[in-house]
C-alpha positions as CSV (number, residue, x, y, z in Angstrom):
1,E,3.9,10.9,34.0
2,E,3.9,8.9,30.8
3,V,1.8,5.7,31.0
4,D,0.6,3.1,28.5
5,V,-2.8,2.2,29.8
6,V,-5.2,3.6,32.4
7,L,-7.7,1.5,34.5
8,L,-10.4,4.0,35.6
9,D,-13.0,3.3,38.2
10,L,-16.2,5.3,37.6
11,M,-16.8,5.7,41.3
12,L,-14.0,8.0,42.6
13,P,-13.9,9.8,46.0
14,D,-14.2,13.3,44.7
15,R,-15.7,13.1,41.2
16,S,-17.1,10.7,38.6
17,G,-14.8,8.7,36.4
18,L,-17.0,9.7,33.4
19,D,-16.1,13.3,34.1
20,L,-12.4,12.6,34.4
21,L,-12.3,10.5,31.2
22,P,-12.4,13.5,28.7
23,D,-9.6,15.2,30.7
24,I,-7.4,12.0,30.3
25,K,-8.1,11.9,26.5
26,E,-7.3,15.6,26.2
27,F,-4.0,15.0,28.1
28,D,-3.1,12.2,25.7
29,P,-5.6,11.3,22.9
30,H,-3.8,8.0,22.2
31,L,-3.9,6.8,25.8
32,P,-6.3,3.8,26.1
33,V,-8.6,3.9,29.1
34,V,-10.3,0.8,30.4
35,V,-13.3,1.8,32.5
36,I,-14.2,-0.4,35.6
37,T,-17.3,-0.1,37.7
38,A,-19.5,-2.1,40.0
39,Y,-22.5,-0.1,39.0
40,S,-22.8,-1.4,35.4
41,S,-25.5,-0.3,33.2
42,V,-26.1,0.0,29.5
43,E,-26.2,3.8,29.8
44,S,-22.9,4.2,31.6
45,A,-21.2,1.8,29.2
46,I,-22.4,3.7,26.1
47,E,-21.4,7.1,27.7
48,A,-17.9,5.8,28.6
49,M,-17.3,4.6,25.1
50,R,-18.7,7.8,23.7
51,R,-16.2,9.8,25.8
52,G,-13.3,7.7,24.4
53,A,-12.9,4.7,26.6
54,F,-11.1,1.7,25.0
55,H,-13.3,-0.8,26.8
56,Y,-15.8,-1.3,29.6
57,V,-15.5,-3.9,32.4
58,P,-18.3,-4.4,35.0
59,K,-17.5,-5.8,38.5
60,P,-17.1,-8.5,39.5
61,F,-14.6,-9.4,36.8
62,K,-12.1,-12.2,36.1
63,N,-8.5,-11.2,36.4
64,E,-7.7,-12.9,33.1
65,E,-10.3,-10.7,31.4
66,V,-8.7,-7.5,32.6
67,L,-5.2,-8.7,31.8
68,H,-6.3,-9.5,28.3
69,L,-7.8,-6.0,27.8
70,V,-4.7,-4.3,29.2
71,H,-2.6,-6.3,26.7
72,R,-4.8,-5.4,23.8
73,A,-4.9,-1.7,24.9
74,A,-1.1,-1.6,25.2
75,E,-0.8,-3.0,21.7
76,R,-3.3,-0.5,20.3
77,R,-1.4,2.4,21.9
78,A,1.9,1.2,20.5
79,L,0.4,1.1,17.0
80,L,-1.1,4.5,17.4
81,V,2.1,6.1,18.6
82,E,4.0,4.4,15.8
83,N,1.6,5.8,13.3
84,V,1.9,9.3,14.7
85,V,5.7,9.2,14.6
86,L,5.5,7.9,11.1
87,R,3.1,10.6,9.9
88,S,5.4,13.3,11.4
89,R,8.4,11.8,9.5
90,L,6.5,11.4,6.2
91,E,4.7,14.8,6.4
92,G,3.6,15.7,2.8
93,M,4.3,12.1,1.5
94,G,0.6,11.2,1.6
95,E,-0.1,7.5,1.3
96,I,3.5,6.5,0.7
97,V,4.5,4.4,3.7
98,G,7.8,2.9,4.6
99,T,11.0,3.3,6.6
100,S,13.4,1.1,4.7
101,R,16.6,2.5,3.3
102,R,15.3,2.2,-0.3
103,I,12.1,4.1,0.4
104,E,13.9,6.7,2.5
105,E,16.2,7.4,-0.5
106,V,13.0,8.0,-2.6
107,F,11.7,10.4,0.1
108,E,14.9,12.4,0.2
109,L,15.0,12.7,-3.6
110,M,11.3,13.8,-3.7
111,R,11.9,16.5,-1.0
112,R,14.9,17.8,-3.0
113,A,13.2,17.7,-6.4
114,A,9.7,19.0,-5.4
115,P,10.5,22.8,-5.1
116,A,12.0,23.0,-8.7
117,R,10.1,23.1,-12.0
118,S,12.2,20.4,-13.6
119,T,10.4,17.5,-15.3
120,I,10.5,14.3,-13.3
121,L,10.4,10.7,-14.5
122,V,9.1,8.1,-12.1
123,V,10.2,4.6,-12.9
124,G,8.8,1.4,-11.3
125,E,6.8,-1.8,-11.8
126,S,3.1,-1.7,-11.8
127,G,1.6,-1.3,-8.3
128,T,4.7,0.4,-6.7
129,G,2.9,3.7,-6.3
130,K,4.1,6.0,-9.1
131,E,1.0,8.2,-9.0
132,L,1.3,8.5,-5.2
133,V,4.8,9.8,-5.7
134,A,3.6,12.3,-8.3
135,R,0.8,13.6,-6.0
136,A,3.3,13.9,-3.1
137,I,5.7,15.9,-5.3
138,H,2.8,18.2,-6.3
139,R,1.8,18.7,-2.7
140,L,5.4,19.5,-1.6
141,S,6.0,21.9,-4.5
142,P,5.1,25.6,-4.7
143,R,2.3,24.5,-7.0
144,G,0.6,22.5,-4.2
145,E,-2.4,24.8,-4.2
146,G,-2.9,24.4,-8.0
147,T,-4.5,21.5,-9.8
148,F,-3.1,18.0,-10.1
149,V,-4.2,16.4,-13.3
150,P,-3.5,12.7,-13.8
151,V,-3.7,11.1,-17.2
152,H,-3.5,7.3,-17.7
153,T,-2.6,7.1,-21.3
154,T,-3.5,3.4,-21.7
155,A,-7.0,4.2,-20.6
156,I,-7.6,6.7,-23.5
157,P,-8.0,5.5,-27.1
158,A,-4.9,6.4,-29.2
159,D,-7.0,8.5,-31.6
160,L,-8.4,10.6,-28.8
161,L,-5.3,11.1,-26.7
162,E,-3.9,14.1,-28.6
163,S,-7.2,16.1,-28.3
164,T,-7.5,15.0,-24.7
165,L,-4.1,16.3,-23.8
166,F,-4.0,19.4,-26.0
167,G,-7.6,20.2,-26.7
168,H,-9.2,21.0,-30.0
169,V,-11.1,23.7,-31.9
170,K,-14.6,23.4,-33.3
171,G,-14.6,21.4,-36.6
172,A,-11.1,20.0,-36.1
173,F,-12.5,16.5,-36.7
174,T,-15.8,14.6,-37.0
175,G,-17.6,15.1,-33.7
176,A,-15.8,18.2,-32.7
177,V,-19.0,20.3,-32.4
178,S,-17.4,22.9,-30.1
179,S,-13.9,24.0,-29.0
180,R,-12.5,22.3,-25.9
181,K,-9.4,22.9,-23.8
182,G,-7.1,19.9,-23.1
183,L,-5.7,18.6,-19.9
184,F,-2.5,20.5,-20.1
185,E,-4.5,23.8,-20.0
186,A,-6.5,22.3,-17.1
187,A,-3.2,21.8,-15.2
188,H,-2.1,25.5,-15.7
189,N,-0.2,26.6,-12.6
190,G,-0.4,23.0,-11.3
191,T,1.1,19.6,-12.1
192,H,0.4,17.2,-15.0
193,F,1.0,13.5,-14.3
194,L,1.4,11.5,-17.5
195,D,1.3,7.8,-16.7
196,E,2.8,5.1,-19.0
197,V,4.4,7.8,-21.2
198,G,6.2,5.1,-23.2
199,T,2.9,4.1,-24.9
200,I,2.1,7.3,-26.6
201,S,2.3,7.6,-30.4
202,P,5.2,9.4,-32.3
203,E,2.9,12.2,-33.3
204,T,1.9,12.9,-29.7
205,Q,5.5,12.6,-28.6
206,T,6.4,15.5,-30.9
207,K,3.7,17.7,-29.4
208,L,4.7,16.7,-25.9
209,L,8.3,17.7,-26.6
210,R,7.0,21.1,-27.7
211,V,5.1,21.6,-24.4
212,I,8.2,20.9,-22.4
213,Q,10.5,23.0,-24.5
214,E,8.3,26.0,-25.4
215,R,5.8,25.8,-22.6
216,E,3.0,26.2,-25.0
217,I,0.3,24.0,-26.7
218,R,-1.6,24.1,-29.9
219,R,-5.1,22.7,-29.9
220,V,-5.9,20.1,-32.6
221,G,-7.0,22.1,-35.7
222,S,-5.6,25.4,-34.5
223,V,-2.6,27.4,-35.7
224,E,-2.4,29.5,-32.6
225,A,-0.1,28.7,-29.7
226,K,-1.2,29.1,-26.1
227,A,1.2,29.4,-23.2
228,V,0.8,26.9,-20.4
229,D,2.7,26.9,-17.1
230,T,2.5,23.3,-15.8
231,R,5.0,21.0,-14.3
232,L,5.2,17.5,-15.9
233,V,5.7,14.4,-13.9
234,A,5.8,11.3,-16.2
235,A,5.9,7.7,-15.3
236,T,6.7,4.3,-16.9
237,N,7.0,0.7,-16.0
238,T,9.2,0.0,-19.0
239,D,12.8,0.8,-19.9
240,L,12.4,3.9,-22.0
241,W,16.0,3.8,-23.2
242,Q,15.4,0.4,-24.7
243,E,12.4,1.9,-26.5
244,V,14.6,4.7,-27.8
245,Q,17.1,2.2,-29.2
246,K,14.2,0.2,-30.8
247,G,13.0,3.4,-32.5
248,N,9.7,3.5,-30.6
249,F,10.5,6.6,-28.5
250,R,12.1,9.9,-29.4
251,E,15.6,10.3,-28.0
252,D,15.2,14.1,-27.5
253,L,12.0,13.6,-25.6
254,Y,13.6,10.9,-23.5
255,Y,16.3,13.4,-22.3
256,R,13.7,16.1,-21.7
257,L,11.7,13.7,-19.5
258,N,14.7,12.2,-17.8
259,V,15.9,15.3,-16.0
260,I,15.3,13.8,-12.6
261,T,14.6,10.1,-12.3
262,I,12.9,8.6,-9.2
263,E,13.2,4.8,-9.2
264,L,10.6,3.0,-7.0
265,P,11.8,-0.3,-5.7
266,P,9.5,-3.3,-5.9
267,L,8.0,-4.5,-2.7
268,R,10.1,-7.7,-2.7
269,D,13.2,-5.4,-2.4
270,R,11.9,-3.6,0.7
271,R,10.3,-6.4,2.7
272,E,11.0,-4.6,6.0
273,D,8.2,-2.2,5.0
274,I,5.6,-5.0,4.7
275,P,4.5,-5.0,8.4
276,L,4.1,-1.2,8.4
277,L,2.2,-1.2,5.1
278,A,0.0,-4.0,6.2
279,T,-0.8,-2.2,9.4
280,H,-1.5,1.0,7.5
281,F,-4.0,-0.7,5.2
282,L,-5.5,-2.6,8.1
283,R,-6.4,0.6,9.9
284,Q,-7.6,2.2,6.6
285,Y,-10.0,-0.6,5.6
286,S,-11.1,-1.4,9.1
287,E,-12.3,2.2,9.4
288,E,-13.9,2.2,5.9
289,N,-15.8,-1.0,6.6
290,Q,-16.6,-0.2,10.2
291,R,-14.8,-3.2,11.5
292,E,-12.8,-3.6,14.7
293,V,-9.9,-5.6,13.4
294,E,-6.9,-4.9,15.5
295,G,-3.9,-6.9,14.1
296,F,-2.5,-10.0,12.5
297,S,-1.5,-13.4,13.8
298,S,2.2,-14.2,13.7
299,Q,1.5,-16.8,10.9
300,V,-0.1,-14.0,8.8
301,M,2.8,-11.7,9.2
302,D,5.2,-14.6,8.2
303,A,3.1,-15.3,5.1
304,L,3.0,-11.6,4.1
305,S,6.7,-11.2,4.6
306,N,7.6,-14.3,2.6
307,Y,5.3,-13.8,-0.4
308,H,7.0,-12.4,-3.5
309,W,4.3,-9.8,-4.3
310,P,4.4,-9.6,-8.1
311,G,1.6,-6.9,-7.9
312,N,3.7,-4.9,-5.4
313,V,2.0,-2.5,-2.9
314,R,-1.3,-2.5,-4.8
315,E,-1.5,-6.3,-4.4
316,L,-0.7,-6.1,-0.7
317,E,-3.4,-3.4,-0.3
318,N,-6.0,-5.6,-2.0
319,A,-5.0,-8.6,0.1
320,I,-5.5,-6.7,3.3
321,E,-8.8,-5.2,2.2
322,R,-10.0,-8.7,1.4
323,A,-8.8,-10.0,4.8
324,V,-10.5,-7.2,6.7
325,V,-13.8,-7.9,5.0
326,L,-13.6,-11.7,5.6
327,C,-12.2,-11.5,9.1
328,R,-14.2,-13.4,11.7
329,G,-12.6,-12.1,14.9
330,D,-10.5,-9.1,16.0
331,S,-7.3,-10.2,14.2
332,I,-6.5,-11.5,10.7
333,E,-5.8,-15.2,10.4
334,V,-4.0,-17.1,7.6
335,D,-7.1,-18.6,6.0
336,E,-8.4,-15.1,5.4
337,L,-5.5,-14.2,3.1
338,P,-5.7,-14.9,-0.7
339,Q,-4.7,-18.4,-1.7
340,A,-1.5,-17.2,-3.5
341,V,-0.3,-15.3,-0.4
342,R,-0.9,-18.4,1.8
343,G,1.4,-20.3,-0.6
344,E,-1.2,-22.9,-1.4
345,S,-1.9,-24.6,-4.7
346,S,-5.5,-25.2,-5.8
347,S,-6.8,-28.7,-6.1
348,A,-7.3,-28.0,-9.8
349,E,-3.6,-27.3,-10.2
350,V,-2.7,-30.5,-8.5
351,M,-5.1,-32.6,-10.7
352,T,-3.7,-31.2,-13.9
353,A,-0.5,-33.1,-13.0
354,F,-2.3,-36.5,-12.9
355,P,-0.8,-38.7,-15.6
356,A,-3.1,-40.8,-17.8
357,D,-1.5,-44.2,-16.7
358,G,-1.9,-43.5,-13.0
359,V,0.5,-42.6,-10.2
360,D,2.5,-44.2,-7.4
361,F,0.2,-42.8,-4.6
362,R,2.6,-43.1,-1.7
363,G,5.6,-41.9,-3.6
364,S,3.7,-39.0,-5.1
365,V,2.4,-37.9,-1.7
366,A,5.9,-38.1,-0.2
367,E,7.3,-36.1,-3.2
368,F,4.7,-33.5,-2.8
369,Q,5.3,-33.2,0.9
370,E,9.0,-32.7,0.3
371,H,8.3,-30.1,-2.3
372,L,6.0,-28.1,0.1
373,I,8.5,-28.4,3.0
374,R,11.4,-27.2,0.8
375,E,9.4,-24.3,-0.5
376,A,8.3,-23.3,3.0
377,L,11.9,-23.5,4.2
378,K,13.0,-21.4,1.3
379,R,10.4,-18.7,2.0
380,S,11.2,-18.7,5.7
381,G,15.0,-18.4,5.3
382,G,15.5,-21.9,6.6
383,V,13.8,-21.1,10.0
384,Q,11.8,-24.2,10.8
385,R,9.4,-22.5,13.2
386,R,8.4,-20.0,10.5
387,A,8.2,-22.7,7.9
388,A,5.9,-24.7,10.2
389,G,3.6,-21.6,10.4
390,L,3.4,-21.4,6.7
391,L,2.5,-25.1,6.5
392,K,0.0,-24.8,9.4
393,L,2.0,-27.5,11.3
394,S,3.5,-27.6,14.7
395,P,7.3,-27.2,14.7
396,T,7.6,-30.7,16.2
397,T,5.6,-32.3,13.5
398,L,7.5,-30.5,10.8
399,N,10.8,-31.6,12.4
400,E,9.7,-35.2,12.4
401,M,8.6,-35.0,8.7
402,I,12.0,-33.5,7.7
403,R,13.8,-36.4,9.4
404,R,11.4,-39.0,8.0
405,L,11.7,-37.7,4.4
406,G,15.5,-37.2,4.7
407,I,15.4,-33.6,3.7
408,E,18.9,-32.0,3.8
409,P,19.2,-28.2,3.8
410,S,19.9,-27.0,0.3
411,P,21.7,-23.8,-0.8
412,E,18.3,-22.3,-1.5
413,D,17.1,-23.1,2.0
């Protein structure tokens, strides 16, 4: 029979609850077990937790305490089951998390493109997860057992990029005291990920085109060609076609790279994935930091869902990691989020607007209150309850302020 939570007494008629506990966990590893006993001791508590108990309650206990534990255990089970289902659906997708229509379209394109050898161009804003897509394509491809070699072109000085990619022979330039193979050779029988491909020089573009067309490289300073079998996945956060029109990027290379294009949507265009991503990062960083942080307050989830995330998934990940580290209890609260995500302005920003000849204090305060309320209503889709959460006000107080300030719903609200 499928159940959500087990309350297990350690003193059973025919056996010890401690002996039964491993059998329950073997039956369903995600089934939370709350152990209850009148014979409490530090030793039995430690042993129960070691064998997989969710929590330990000694008799006599308060009913409210047990009800609270059952509620927490049920929530934990729901999250674990959801994660298991998600992992089965996203098998091979690595750290890419989401169930929105936009990200499902990306998954489908990745699955269909991965088995081929064709070059792939991944397009998206910074922080959307372009390298994660490249790694997943490598993992899903026949080259999955080979080497995945990422190259972030902006992190390599322009005068060293060519030798880094293609290698060099001894004496090819000052400092080349020995021959060295490049990263394309290192990715032989594997996948080469070239990030920010739009920033490379025209000379390197020419050599890159040769790698794609002829499947061979020439080390800097060498006249000999060397065959390489590597699949190229390139990425950019700029419009490469515009760069072609400006004369900054070779048109023939553009078409060679743009065989299959995967466009990653910004996080603001797939907001329905934010709770799932936030939970994913919460589990990850709770484990890494050995913290028992179990969830988010409703105000936190409202703030996360309403923020515009200019830094995309990377910014969300950083915000959750910060919140986990700063968390004071077993759930994330609003004041543990970064200031930008909370939708607050710093006092320094407010003071910069202070005019030299002074201000109408009451009028300015009322104007600032109206601005904050309108912004909160805009971010909450006009739902006053959610807007009140963003402003850390009770819904009743917010409603009174709206009437007092004479705020009428605007088209933006």
